[in-house]
C-alpha positions in Angstrom: -138.0 -77.6 32.8 -135.5 -79.1 30.3 -137.8 -81.7 28.9 -140.4 -78.8 28.4 -137.6 -77.0 26.8 -136.6 -79.7 24.7 -140.5 -80.3 23.7 -141.3 -76.9 22.7 -137.8 -77.0 20.2 -139.0 -80.1 18.9 -142.2 -79.2 17.9 -140.7 -75.6 16.3 -138.5 -77.6 14.0 -141.3 -80.0 13.0 -143.7 -77.4 11.9 -140.5 -75.7 10.2 -139.9 -79.0 8.2 -143.8 -79.2 7.6 -143.6 -75.8 6.0 -140.5 -76.5 3.9 -142.4 -79.5 3.1 -145.3 -77.8 1.8 -143.0 -75.0 0.1 -141.3 -77.8 -1.9 -144.9 -79.1 -2.8 -146.1 -75.7 -4.3 -143.2 -75.1 -6.5 -143.7 -75.9 -10.0 -140.9 -78.9 -9.9 -143.2 -80.3 -7.1 -142.5 -83.9 -6.1 -139.4 -84.1 -8.4 -137.5 -81.3 -5.5 -136.8 -84.3 -4.0 -134.7 -85.8 -6.7 -131.2 -86.2 -6.3 -129.0 -83.3 -7.1 -126.7 -85.4 -9.2 -127.2 -88.2 -11.4 -126.5 -91.7 -9.8 -126.7 -94.2 -12.3 -129.7 -95.7 -10.7 -132.6 -94.7 -13.1 -133.3 -97.2 -16.4 -132.6 -93.6 -18.5 -129.3 -93.2 -17.1 -128.5 -96.4 -17.4 -129.1 -96.4 -21.2 -127.1 -93.2 -21.5 -124.3 -94.5 -19.9 -123.8 -97.1 -22.8 -123.5 -94.3 -24.9 -119.7 -92.6 -25.5 -121.4 -89.3 -24.4 -122.7 -90.8 -21.3 -119.5 -92.5 -20.2 -118.6 -89.7 -18.1 -122.3 -89.5 -16.1 -121.2 -91.7 -13.3 -117.4 -91.2 -11.9 -115.9 -92.1 -8.9 -112.9 -89.3 -8.2 -110.8 -92.1 -7.0 -112.0 -94.4 -10.7 -108.4 -95.5 -12.3 -109.7 -93.7 -16.0 -111.8 -90.6 -17.1 -113.7 -90.8 -20.2 -111.5 -89.9 -23.3 -113.5 -87.4 -25.6 -111.8 -89.6 -28.3 -114.0 -91.1 -31.1 -116.1 -94.2 -30.2 -115.3 -93.6 -26.2 -113.1 -95.7 -24.2 -111.1 -94.5 -21.3 -107.9 -93.0 -20.6 -106.4 -90.6 -18.5 -105.6 -90.3 -14.5 -108.4 -90.6 -11.6 -110.2 -86.7 -10.9 -108.8 -86.7 -7.7 -105.3 -86.7 -8.5 -105.5 -85.0 -12.0 -105.7 -81.2 -10.4 -104.8 -78.7 -7.5 -108.7 -79.3 -6.9 -108.4 -82.8 -6.7 -105.9 -82.7 -4.2 -108.0 -80.4 -1.9 -111.0 -82.8 -1.8 -108.4 -85.6 -1.0 -106.5 -83.5 1.9 -110.7 -81.8 2.9 -111.4 -85.7 3.2 -108.6 -86.8 4.9 -108.8 -83.6 7.4 -112.3 -84.1 8.4 -111.7 -87.7 8.7 -108.6 -86.9 11.6 -110.8 -84.3 13.2 -113.6 -87.0 14.1 -110.7 -89.3 15.2 -109.3 -86.2 17.3 -113.2 -85.7 18.9 -113.0 -89.1 19.8 -116.2 -90.1 22.3 -117.0 -86.5 22.0 -117.9 -86.7 18.6 -121.0 -85.5 17.3 -123.4 -88.4 15.8 -125.3 -85.7 13.7 -122.3 -84.3 12.0 -120.7 -87.9 11.5 -123.8 -88.8 10.0 -123.9 -86.0 7.7 -120.2 -86.3 6.4 -120.3 -90.0 6.5 -123.5 -89.8 3.7 -121.7 -86.9 1.7 -118.4 -88.6 1.7 -120.0 -91.8 0.2 -122.1 -89.9 -2.2 -118.9 -87.8 -3.5 -117.1 -91.1 -3.6 -119.1 -92.9 -5.9 -120.2 -89.7 -8.4 -117.4 -87.1 -8.5 -120.4 -84.4 -9.1 -121.2 -84.7 -6.0 -117.6 -83.2 -4.5 -118.7 -79.9 -4.4 -121.7 -80.6 -2.0 -119.5 -82.7 0.5 -117.2 -79.5 0.6 -120.2 -77.2 1.3 -120.7 -79.3 4.0 -117.5 -81.0 5.4 -115.3 -77.3 5.4 -117.5 -76.2 8.1 -118.2 -79.6 10.1 -114.4 -79.7 10.1 -113.8 -76.4 11.7 -116.3 -77.0 14.2 -114.7 -80.1 15.1 -111.3 -78.3 15.1 -112.9 -75.6 17.2 -114.2 -77.6 20.0 -110.9 -80.0 20.0 -108.5 -77.0 20.4 -111.1 -75.7 23.5 -110.8 -79.3 25.2 -106.6 -79.3 24.4 -104.3 -78.4 26.7 -102.5 -75.0 25.7 -98.9 -74.9 25.7 -96.4 -72.4 24.5 -95.6 -74.2 21.1 -98.9 -74.4 20.0 -99.6 -70.5 20.7 -97.1 -70.2 18.5 -98.3 -72.7 16.2 -101.9 -70.8 16.3 -100.3 -67.4 15.7 -98.1 -68.7 12.6 -101.2 -70.2 10.9 -103.2 -66.8 11.6 -100.4 -65.3 9.4 -100.1 -67.8 7.2 -103.8 -68.1 6.5 -104.1 -64.3 4.8 -101.5 -65.1 2.4 -102.6 -68.7 1.9 -105.8 -67.5 0.5 -104.3 -64.8 -1.4 -102.0 -67.3 -3.4 -105.2 -69.5 -3.9 -107.0 -66.5 -5.5 -104.4 -65.6 -7.9 -104.4 -69.6 -8.6 -107.9 -69.5 -9.3 -108.3 -66.7 -12.0 -106.4 -68.9 -14.7 -107.6 -72.0 -13.7 -104.6 -73.5 -12.1 -106.8 -75.1 -9.6 -109.1 -77.0 -12.6 -107.7 -79.6 -15.0 -106.3 -78.1 -18.1 -106.9 -76.0 -20.2 -106.1 -72.9 -18.5 -107.5 -69.8 -19.3 -108.6 -66.5 -17.8 -111.9 -67.0 -15.1 -114.7 -64.6 -16.2 -118.5 -63.8 -15.0 -120.0 -64.2 -18.7 -122.1 -66.8 -19.4 -120.8 -68.1 -23.1 -122.5 -70.0 -24.9 -121.3 -72.2 -27.6 -121.8 -70.4 -31.1 -122.1 -73.3 -33.1 -125.0 -74.5 -31.2 -126.3 -70.7 -31.4 -126.3 -70.5 -34.7 -127.6 -73.9 -35.8 -131.2 -73.2 -33.1 -131.5 -69.7 -34.9 -131.3 -71.3 -38.3 -133.8 -73.4 -37.4 -136.1 -70.7 -36.0 -135.5 -68.9 -39.5 -136.6 -72.0 -41.4 -139.3 -72.4 -39.5 -140.6 -68.8 -40.0 -140.1 -69.0 -43.9 -140.9 -72.6 -44.6 -142.8 -74.2 -41.5 -142.1 -77.8 -40.9 -144.5 -80.5 -41.0 -145.8 -80.5 -37.4 -146.4 -84.4 -37.5 -142.6 -84.9 -37.7 -139.9 -83.9 -35.5 -136.1 -83.5 -35.5 -133.6 -86.1 -34.0 -131.2 -84.3 -31.7 -127.7 -85.8 -31.6 -127.0 -84.8 -28.5 -129.0 -83.2 -24.9 -127.0 -79.9 -26.0 -128.6 -79.4 -29.0 -132.3 -79.5 -27.1 -131.3 -77.4 -24.7 -130.1 -74.4 -27.4 -133.0 -75.1 -29.3 -135.6 -74.3 -26.0 -134.0 -71.3 -25.5 -133.7 -69.7 -29.3 -136.1 -71.7 -31.2 -139.1 -73.2 -29.3 -140.5 -74.3 -32.0 -138.6 -77.0 -33.0 -138.8 -80.1 -30.1 -135.7 -82.0 -28.8 -135.6 -85.7 -28.4 -133.8 -85.6 -25.1 -132.0 -83.5 -23.0 -130.0 -83.5 -19.8 -133.2 -84.4 -17.4 -132.6 -88.1 -18.0 -135.4 -89.2 -15.6 -137.9 -87.7 -17.6 -136.7 -90.2 -20.8 -136.9 -93.7 -19.0 -139.2 -94.7 -22.3 -137.3 -93.7 -25.2 -133.4 -93.0 -23.8 -132.8 -96.6 -25.0 -134.0 -95.7 -28.8 -131.9 -92.7 -28.3 -128.6 -94.6 -27.7 -129.4 -97.1 -30.3 -129.9 -94.5 -32.9 -126.5 -93.1 -32.0 -125.1 -96.3 -32.0 -126.3 -96.5 -35.8 -124.5 -93.4 -37.1 -121.2 -94.3 -34.9 -120.3 -97.4 -36.6 -116.6 -98.2 -35.7 -116.0 -99.4 -39.6 -117.0 -96.2 -41.1 -119.5 -97.8 -43.4 -123.3 -95.8 -43.7 -125.7 -96.3 -41.6 -126.8 -99.4 -39.7 -130.0 -100.7 -41.1 -132.2 -101.1 -37.8 -132.2 -97.0 -38.0 -135.1 -96.8 -40.4 -137.7 -98.5 -38.4 -136.5 -96.4 -35.1 -137.0 -93.2 -36.9 -140.1 -94.6 -38.6 -141.5 -95.0 -35.2 -140.5 -92.0 -33.8 -141.5 -90.1 -36.6 -138.0 -88.4 -37.5 -137.3 -86.7 -40.8 -134.2 -84.7 -40.3 -131.2 -84.7 -37.7 -129.8 -82.1 -35.7 -126.1 -83.4 -36.0 -124.1 -82.4 -33.1 -121.7 -83.9 -30.5 -119.2 -81.9 -28.1 -116.2 -83.9 -29.4 -115.7 -83.0 -32.8 -114.4 -86.3 -33.6 -117.7 -88.2 -33.4 -119.8 -85.6 -35.3 -117.2 -86.4 -38.2 -117.8 -90.2 -37.7 -121.4 -89.5 -37.8 -121.3 -86.5 -40.3 -119.5 -89.1 -42.9 -121.8 -92.1 -41.8 -124.9 -89.9 -43.3 -122.7 -88.6 -46.2 -121.9 -92.4 -47.1 -126.0 -92.9 -47.8 -126.7 -89.9 -49.9 -129.6 -92.6 -51.5 -131.2 -92.0 -48.4 -130.0 -88.9 -46.3 -129.1 -85.0 -48.1 -127.2 -82.7 -46.6 -129.4 -79.5 -45.6 -127.2 -76.9 -43.7 -124.1 -76.2 -42.1 -123.7 -73.8 -39.2 -120.9 -73.9 -37.6 -119.4 -77.2 -36.1 -123.0 -78.9 -36.5 -125.1 -80.0 -39.5 -128.9 -80.4 -40.8 -129.2 -83.9 -42.3 -132.8 -84.4 -44.2 -134.6 -88.0 -44.8 -135.3 -88.5 -48.6 -137.9 -91.4 -47.9 -140.1 -89.3 -46.4 -142.5 -86.3 -47.8 -140.6 -83.6 -49.6 -138.9 -81.1 -47.0 -139.4 -77.5 -47.5 -135.8 -77.1 -47.0 -133.8 -76.9 -49.9 -130.7 -79.3 -50.1 -127.4 -77.7 -49.6 -125.7 -75.8 -52.5 -122.2 -75.9 -52.5 -122.0 -73.5 -55.6 -124.6 -71.0 -54.0 -122.4 -70.5 -50.7 -119.5 -70.2 -52.3 -120.5 -68.1 -55.1 -123.3 -66.3 -53.7 -122.3 -65.6 -49.9 -123.6 -63.6 -47.0 -121.6 -60.3 -46.3 -120.6 -62.5 -43.1 -119.9 -65.3 -44.8 -117.2 -64.0 -46.7 -113.4 -63.9 -45.4 -112.2 -61.0 -43.3 -110.5 -58.6 -46.0 -107.3 -57.3 -43.6 -105.1 -59.5 -41.8 -106.0 -60.5 -38.2 -103.1 -59.9 -35.8 -99.9 -62.0 -35.4 -100.3 -64.8 -33.9 -98.4 -65.2 -30.6 -97.0 -68.6 -29.1 -97.9 -69.5 -25.5 -96.2 -67.8 -23.1 -96.2 -68.3 -19.3 -99.0 -65.4 -18.1 -101.3 -66.5 -21.3 -103.6 -68.1 -18.6 -104.3 -64.6 -16.6 -105.2 -62.7 -20.2 -105.7 -64.5 -23.0 -108.7 -67.1 -22.9 -108.3 -70.4 -24.5 -111.1 -71.1 -27.5 -112.5 -74.4 -26.7 -115.5 -74.2 -29.2 -114.9 -72.0 -32.3 -118.0 -72.2 -34.4 -115.6 -71.3 -37.7 -113.3 -74.0 -37.2 -115.7 -76.7 -36.6 -117.3 -75.6 -39.7 -114.1 -75.5 -42.1 -113.8 -79.1 -40.7 -117.2 -80.2 -41.7 -116.3 -78.4 -45.3 -112.8 -80.8 -45.5 -115.0 -83.4 -44.8 -117.5 -83.1 -47.3 -114.8 -82.9 -50.1 -112.7 -85.7 -48.8 -116.1 -87.9 -49.2 -116.7 -86.8 -52.6 -113.0 -86.9 -53.6 -113.2 -90.7 -52.4 -116.2 -91.1 -54.6 -114.9 -89.3 -57.7 -111.6 -90.9 -57.6 -113.4 -94.5 -58.2 -115.5 -92.9 -61.4 -112.6 -91.3 -62.4 -110.1 -94.7 -62.2 -113.2 -96.2 -64.1 -113.6 -93.8 -66.8 -109.7 -93.7 -67.7 -109.2 -97.4 -68.1 -112.3 -97.8 -70.0 -111.4 -95.0 -72.2 -107.8 -96.3 -72.6 -108.9 -100.3 -73.1 -111.8 -98.9 -75.6 -108.3 -96.7 -77.5 -106.1 -99.9 -77.1 -108.9 -102.5 -78.8 -109.4 -100.0 -81.7 -105.8 -99.5 -82.4 -104.8 -101.5 -85.7 -102.9 -104.8 -85.2 -99.2 -105.0 -85.2 -97.1 -107.4 -85.9 -98.2 -109.3 -82.8 -97.3 -113.1 -83.6 -99.6 -114.9 -80.9 -102.8 -113.5 -82.7 -105.4 -110.9 -81.6 -106.4 -112.2 -78.3 -103.2 -112.3 -76.7 -102.3 -109.3 -78.4 -105.4 -107.7 -76.8 -104.5 -109.5 -73.5 -101.0 -107.4 -73.4 -102.2 -104.2 -74.5 -105.1 -104.3 -71.7 -102.3 -105.4 -69.2 -100.4 -102.5 -70.2 -103.0 -100.0 -69.7 -101.6 -97.5 -66.8 -103.6 -97.4 -63.5 -104.2 -93.6 -62.1 -101.4 -92.7 -60.1 -102.2 -92.3 -56.6 -99.6 -89.2 -56.3 -99.8 -87.1 -58.9 -96.6 -85.6 -59.4 -95.0 -86.6 -63.3 -91.6 -86.1 -62.8 -89.4 -89.0 -63.3 -92.8 -90.9 -64.4 -92.6 -93.0 -67.5 -95.0 -91.7 -70.5 -98.1 -93.8 -69.9 -98.0 -93.1 -66.3 -97.3 -89.0 -66.7 -100.5 -89.0 -69.5 -102.3 -90.6 -66.8 -101.4 -88.5 -64.2 -102.1 -85.2 -66.6 -105.5 -86.4 -67.3 -106.1 -86.6 -63.4 -104.9 -83.2 -63.0 -107.2 -81.8 -65.2 -110.3 -83.3 -63.1 -111.7 -81.9 -59.8 -110.9 -84.6 -57.2 -113.8 -83.2 -55.0 -116.2 -80.1 -55.6 -113.6 -76.8 -55.1 -116.7 -75.1 -53.8 -116.0 -76.5 -50.7 -112.5 -75.9 -50.4 -113.4 -72.3 -50.8 -116.0 -72.2 -47.8 -113.3 -73.7 -45.8 -110.6 -71.2 -46.3 -113.5 -68.7 -45.4 -114.3 -70.4 -42.6 -111.2 -70.8 -41.0 -110.3 -67.1 -42.2 -113.1 -66.2 -40.0 -111.8 -68.3 -37.0 -108.7 -67.0 -37.4 -110.0 -63.6 -37.2 -111.7 -63.7 -34.2 -109.1 -66.4 -32.6 -105.6 -65.3 -34.1 -103.9 -67.7 -31.9 -106.2 -70.9 -33.1 -103.3 -73.4 -34.1 -106.4 -76.2 -35.0 -107.5 -73.2 -37.6 -104.2 -72.8 -38.9 -103.7 -76.5 -39.6 -107.3 -76.5 -41.5 -106.6 -73.5 -43.5 -103.7 -75.2 -44.5 -105.0 -78.4 -45.4 -107.8 -76.7 -47.9 -105.0 -74.8 -49.6 -102.9 -78.4 -50.0 -106.1 -79.8 -51.3 -107.2 -76.6 -53.7 -103.5 -76.9 -55.5 -103.1 -80.6 -55.7 -106.9 -82.1 -56.1 -108.6 -79.5 -58.1 -108.5 -78.0 -61.5 -105.8 -75.6 -60.0 -103.1 -78.4 -60.2 -103.3 -77.6 -64.3 -103.9 -74.3 -63.9 -100.4 -73.7 -62.3 -98.8 -74.3 -65.4 -100.4 -71.4 -67.2 -100.4 -69.2 -63.9 -96.8 -69.7 -61.7 -97.9 -66.9 -59.6 -100.9 -68.6 -58.3 -98.1 -71.9 -57.8 -95.9 -70.0 -55.7 -99.2 -68.2 -53.8 -100.9 -71.6 -52.7 -97.8 -72.9 -51.7 -97.0 -69.7 -49.5 -100.4 -69.9 -48.4 -100.4 -73.4 -47.3 -96.9 -73.4 -46.1 -97.4 -70.5 -44.0 -100.7 -71.8 -42.3 -98.8 -75.2 -41.4 -96.2 -73.2 -39.7 -97.8 -71.1 -37.8 -99.8 -74.2 -36.9 -96.8 -75.9 -35.0 -95.6 -72.7 -33.8 -98.4 -72.5 -31.7 -99.1 -76.0 -30.9 -95.9 -78.2 -31.6 -97.8 -81.5 -30.9 -99.8 -81.3 -34.1 -98.9 -84.3 -35.6 -101.0 -83.6 -39.0 -99.5 -80.2 -39.4 -96.0 -81.8 -39.5 -96.8 -84.7 -41.6 -98.0 -81.8 -44.1 -95.0 -79.8 -44.1 -92.5 -82.8 -44.1 -94.0 -83.8 -47.4 -94.3 -80.4 -49.2 -90.5 -79.9 -48.2 -89.7 -82.6 -49.4 -91.3 -82.1 -52.7 -90.0 -78.9 -52.7 -86.2 -80.2 -52.0 -85.9 -78.2 -48.3 -84.5 -81.7 -46.7 -83.1 -80.1 -43.5 -86.8 -78.8 -43.0 -88.1 -81.7 -44.4 -86.1 -83.5 -41.8 -87.1 -81.6 -39.0 -90.7 -82.2 -39.2 -90.0 -86.1 -39.5 -88.2 -85.9 -36.2 -90.8 -83.7 -34.5 -93.3 -86.4 -35.9 -91.2 -89.1 -34.5 -91.1 -87.5 -30.7 -94.7 -86.8 -30.9 -94.7 -90.6 -31.3 -92.4 -91.0 -28.0 -94.6 -88.8 -26.3 -97.8 -90.6 -26.7 -95.9 -94.2 -26.2 -94.7 -92.9 -22.7 -98.0 -91.3 -21.9 -99.9 -94.9 -22.4 -103.1 -93.6 -23.5 -105.5 -94.9 -25.6 -103.2 -94.0 -28.7 -99.9 -95.5 -27.3 -100.6 -98.7 -29.9 -101.0 -96.9 -32.8 -98.1 -94.5 -32.1 -96.0 -97.9 -31.4 -96.5 -98.4 -35.1 -96.3 -95.4 -36.3 -93.0 -94.9 -34.9 -91.7 -97.8 -36.6 -91.9 -96.3 -40.0 -91.2 -92.8 -38.8 -87.7 -94.3 -37.5 -87.2 -95.8 -40.9 -87.8 -92.1 -42.5 -85.8 -90.3 -40.4 -82.6 -92.5 -41.1 -83.4 -92.0 -44.6 -84.0 -88.5 -44.1 -80.8 -87.9 -42.1 -78.7 -89.3 -44.9 -80.1 -87.3 -47.7 -78.9 -84.4 -45.4 -75.8 -85.8 -44.3 -74.7 -86.0 -47.9 -76.1 -82.7 -48.7 -73.9 -81.7 -46.1 -70.7 -83.5 -47.0 -71.1 -81.5 -50.4 -71.4 -78.3 -49.2 -68.6 -78.5 -47.0 -66.3 -80.1 -50.0 -67.4 -77.0 -51.8 -67.1 -74.0 -49.1 -63.3 -74.5 -48.4 -61.4 -71.5 -48.5 -65.1 -69.5 -48.8 -65.6 -69.1 -44.7 -65.1 -64.6 -45.1 -68.1 -62.9 -44.3 -68.1 -61.6 -48.0 -68.8 -64.9 -49.4 -71.7 -65.6 -47.5 -74.2 -65.3 -50.4 -72.3 -67.9 -52.2 -72.7 -70.0 -49.4 -76.1 -69.5 -49.0 -76.8 -70.2 -52.4 -75.0 -73.6 -52.8 -76.5 -74.7 -49.6 -80.3 -73.8 -50.8 -79.1 -75.8 -54.1 -78.3 -79.1 -52.6 -81.6 -78.9 -50.1 -80.0 -77.0 -46.9 -82.8 -74.1 -47.0 -82.9 -73.6 -43.4 -79.0 -73.4 -43.2 -79.2 -71.3 -45.9 -81.4 -68.6 -44.6 -80.0 -68.8 -41.2 -76.8 -67.6 -42.8 -78.2 -64.9 -44.3 -80.1 -63.7 -41.4 -76.6 -63.9 -39.4 -75.1 -61.3 -41.7 -76.0 -57.6 -42.5 -77.6 -56.9 -45.9 -74.9 -54.6 -46.9 -72.9 -57.5 -47.2 -75.2 -60.3 -49.6 -76.5 -56.6 -51.7 -79.0 -57.0 -53.9 -78.9 -60.8 -54.6 -78.6 -61.7 -50.9 -81.4 -60.0 -49.9 -83.5 -61.3 -53.0 -82.3 -64.7 -51.7 -83.2 -64.5 -48.3 -86.9 -63.1 -49.0 -87.7 -65.8 -51.4 -86.0 -68.3 -48.5 -88.2 -66.6 -46.1 -91.2 -66.9 -48.1 -90.7 -70.6 -49.2 -90.0 -71.3 -45.0 -93.9 -70.4 -44.6 -92.3 -67.0 -43.1 -95.0 -64.9 -45.2 -96.3 -63.1 -42.1 -92.8 -61.8 -41.2 -91.9 -60.8 -45.1 -95.5 -58.8 -45.5 -94.5 -56.9 -41.7 -91.0 -56.3 -42.6 -90.8 -55.0 -46.5 -90.6 -51.2 -46.5 -91.6 -48.8 -49.5 -87.6 -48.3 -49.9 -87.0 -52.1 -50.8 -88.8 -51.3 -53.8 -85.4 -49.6 -55.0 -83.3 -52.7 -54.2 -85.8 -55.5 -55.3 -87.2 -53.9 -58.5 -90.4 -52.4 -59.0 -91.9 -55.7 -60.0 -90.6 -58.0 -57.6 -91.3 -55.9 -54.9 -94.7 -55.4 -55.5 -95.0 -59.3 -56.3 -93.9 -60.2 -53.2 -95.9 -58.1 -51.4 -99.0 -59.2 -53.1 -97.9 -62.8 -52.3 -97.1 -62.1 -49.0 -99.9 -60.4 -48.3 -101.9 -63.3 -49.5 -100.6 -65.7 -47.7 -101.1 -63.3 -43.9 -104.6 -63.0 -45.2 -104.5 -59.8 -46.7 -106.8 -59.4 -49.3 -107.3 -56.1 -49.5 -103.4 -55.4 -49.3 -102.9 -58.2 -51.9 -105.3 -56.7 -54.1 -104.0 -53.2 -53.6 -100.3 -54.3 -54.6 -101.8 -56.3 -57.6 -103.3 -53.3 -59.0 -100.3 -51.2 -58.6 -98.3 -53.6 -60.7 -101.0 -53.1 -63.0 -101.0 -49.6 -63.4 -97.4 -50.2 -64.4 -98.0 -52.3 -67.1 -101.2 -50.1 -68.4 -98.6 -47.2 -69.7 -95.3 -47.3 -71.6 -92.6 -45.0 -72.6 -92.4 -43.7 -76.0 -90.0 -40.7 -75.7 -88.1 -39.4 -72.7 -90.7 -38.7 -70.0 -94.1 -39.5 -72.0 -95.9 -42.0 -71.1 -99.5 -43.3 -73.1 -101.8 -46.4 -72.3 -100.1 -49.2 -74.2 -102.9 -49.4 -77.1 -102.0 -46.0 -77.6 -98.4 -46.9 -78.2 -99.4 -49.7 -80.6 -101.4 -47.7 -82.8 -98.4 -45.2 -82.7 -96.2 -47.9 -84.2 -98.8 -49.0 -86.7 -98.6 -45.3 -87.8 -95.2 -45.3 -88.3 -95.6 -48.5 -90.1 -97.6 -47.0 -92.5 -95.6 -43.9 -92.8 -92.5 -45.6 -93.2 -93.8 -47.7 -96.2 -91.6 -46.7 -99.5 -92.8 -45.8 -102.7 -93.4 -48.9 -105.6 -91.1 -47.1 -108.1 -87.7 -47.2 -106.5 -86.3 -50.0 -108.3 -85.2 -53.0 -106.6 -83.9 -50.7 -103.8 -87.6 -49.3 -103.3 -89.1 -53.1 -103.0 -86.7 -54.0 -100.7 -87.7 -51.0 -98.5 -91.3 -51.6 -98.9 -90.8 -54.9 -97.4 -88.0 -53.5 -95.0 -89.4 -50.9 -93.4 -92.7 -51.6 -92.3 -91.4 -54.9 -90.7 -88.7 -53.0 -89.0 -91.2 -50.3 -87.5 -93.6 -52.7 -86.2 -90.6 -54.8 -84.3 -91.4 -52.7 -80.9 -95.1 -54.3 -80.7 -93.9 -57.2 -79.1 -92.8 -55.3 -75.8 -96.6 -53.3 -75.6 -98.5 -56.5 -76.3 -96.0 -58.6 -73.3 -97.4 -55.8 -71.1 -100.7 -56.5 -72.3 -100.6 -60.3 -71.3 -98.9 -59.7 -68.1 -101.7 -57.7 -66.9 -104.4 -59.9 -67.8 -102.4 -62.8 -66.0 -102.5 -60.2 -63.4 -106.2 -59.6 -63.5 -106.9 -63.2 -63.3 -104.7 -63.8 -60.7 -106.8 -60.8 -58.2 -109.8 -62.3 -59.6 -109.2 -65.8 -58.3 -107.9 -64.2 -54.9 -111.3 -62.3 -54.9 -113.1 -65.0 -55.3 -111.1 -66.9 -52.1 -111.7 -64.5 -49.8 -116.0 -64.3 -50.9 -115.6 -61.0 -53.2 -117.0 -62.4 -56.4 -118.5 -59.1 -57.8 -114.9 -57.8 -57.8 -113.7 -61.1 -59.0 -115.9 -61.4 -61.9 -115.3 -57.5 -62.6 -111.4 -58.9 -63.3 -111.9 -61.8 -64.8 -114.1 -59.9 -67.7 -111.2 -57.2 -68.0 -108.6 -59.7 -68.6 -111.0 -61.1 -71.3 -110.9 -57.9 -72.8 -107.3 -58.1 -73.9 -108.2 -61.2 -75.9 -111.5 -59.9 -76.9 -112.6 -63.3 -78.7 -111.7 -66.0 -81.0 -112.6 -63.9 -83.9 -110.6 -60.9 -83.0 -107.9 -62.8 -81.7 -107.7 -64.4 -85.2 -107.8 -61.5 -86.9 -105.4 -59.9 -84.9 -107.8 -57.7 -83.0 -107.1 -59.4 -79.5 -104.2 -60.8 -77.8 -104.3 -64.7 -76.4 -102.6 -65.0 -72.7 -101.3 -67.9 -70.7 -104.4 -67.8 -67.9 -107.4 -67.1 -70.4 -108.6 -70.6 -69.7 -108.6 -69.5 -65.9 -111.1 -66.9 -66.5 -112.8 -68.1 -69.2 -113.8 -70.8 -66.5 -114.2 -69.1 -64.1 -116.9 -66.7 -66.2 -118.5 -69.8 -66.7 -118.5 -71.0 -63.4 -120.2 -67.3 -62.4 -122.7 -67.5 -64.9 -124.4 -71.0 -64.1 -124.3 -69.8 -60.2 -126.0 -67.0 -61.5 -123.8 -63.9 -60.3 -125.4 -60.6 -61.4 -123.2 -58.3 -63.4 -123.4 -54.6 -63.5 
């Protein structure tokens, strides 16, 4: 009877297995259904892929001593996955508990369970991706083993109490695990709230939709294909742009014949020496009929490395488009592509509505808090931040090439001038004199500051300052992209860093460096914008070494020694932390620490000397009423942070109007424009004065990204300048006031028959009547300068039409060369800026109403 029952059970199981097998073969995957659920690195394609930095994490044991590093060029670093998070420790606990449960069962263990457990445990120990499959089986097996062992064990009072305690603690432990799982504390960093949403990578969505639009507008050649630089690109193309085929995707078993070439092509673009593409790339592209590259890598460092590599080979490759953190390159050697090259001027001066910067400021960024992981998502893949980074790379690559060209032009021009100069009294003859002259020709300086330089070097720096080191349009596009990233994620420290870098380059490596002398308000605005962005970056992420580097340089140039020392010390602390972590950056951090320690000592001695001077000059001035004197002295000697702290700890009633002005000035110079923008109220206008108040409001709003508020403040200031009082409470437009004065001068003319006194009156009284014309003329010049500043801020935000109107209105004051020569127009300091910008907009085809 038992044998018959067993035989019937066996037949049922066999029929069920055959039915399941048939169902598997009827699926679209056919026999591929029986492939391993996770890659094991056994196929040829998987082995080839594991030789690429992106594929080094394909097969990783949870007990491996290292994890794949996301840094450029691959490499390994970090700890074992099994010990990197609470989930990893839970896997180790489940593994040990499962093994212990089989030991407890002894000879009564179930062989089938042991076989399944050993197979999945071995698979999970070899491949970390198989851990979920092990957990799904090991949990029930552990429960069954413990239940069977508990039934066979002798029940004692102690065991009853232990079981009751476990039943009581179980729900509490489950609740704790549920709470910890919500912010992701059971997984490796970064921690952020869990959600049910599927969040695609916005960069790849934009890229796929842009290519789909290109296919619809200008169909690409059907006999040519694209190299998708990473499998992720192919996945998004399959969903958002089916007409564009990917070269390789994550189904590696289907690409045994092309995986080697794919890895080789990636290697040709990820060259460690930073040079152009490897010569083997061309034949590989020809073999696969590739005429374009869709460049994207999950690691931004590798994307930038390949991006630079292709930009270096401008004869073969042209940049077609940038979408988020991805780029499209077209091959020049092939047939003409219907896809036009990326036009930076078109993007900068004809932006689409969604490519402009937001006109209002984003919410104030909030530093990381204890419960942020429960409520604030972390932005891992900001498309706009990636786009800003690529535009900065475009500028830097062009700047390097431009610097070499400028150096050659400078030396040729100077050498030609020296050769053509008349001979002097050199006794050694023409040849030696010429050699001396060429030897004295100054090179273009690396740093373009002219303070304290000899005349020749200062002249060379002035020549360089008048040139664009790279395309300013790339920096404008970077600023707008970073502003859009901050509008979406106000706590994005990386976007703040990129924004600050773009402003630093605008102020020091473009024509704006020359403009700042003619328009000081532009220099002040750029400084505030850069400092505010960089200070926000380090407030959100204190480990950003690049932000601390720029801040230390800017503060030192502005004679804020104590602030520069703070950021040098932060850099030294970051280097020591990297050394202690013993990661891949430990070696470079050790080298950096030596230089940083010397810089910190030097700056510390300067600050200490300034402190001694301050202490010597404040003896007997410690009473609260002298706080303004002490703060002014501290700021004058490079202790701006100390000065600001003094004023913030005192009440405004103590230091009055001058103290308030100094406090706000120090806050702006310390990168706290957002605080100034939020703190200033209309009642402060009476304290600061009309002009100072609105200029400060405009500068703080521009630094905060509130372009609408900045323009409104400057417009208010302009309206005040457009009218002038002529008597009592009567105000008229400035030009009308000038007309009244000219009329008074004409009426004041004396008769010619009054003798010598009359002749003196003819000359004196009209001049005396025209003397007040200087003040209204200055008002017109000030208004024109403000309009130019409004135009530059409008260009920065992408409101190019409004910018063109401001530049045109500013030039109406001047009128033109003939009008200015005839006295009908007034020249003003920023007039060349307005003319140059109008010329740029006209060349870019900006339509005027």
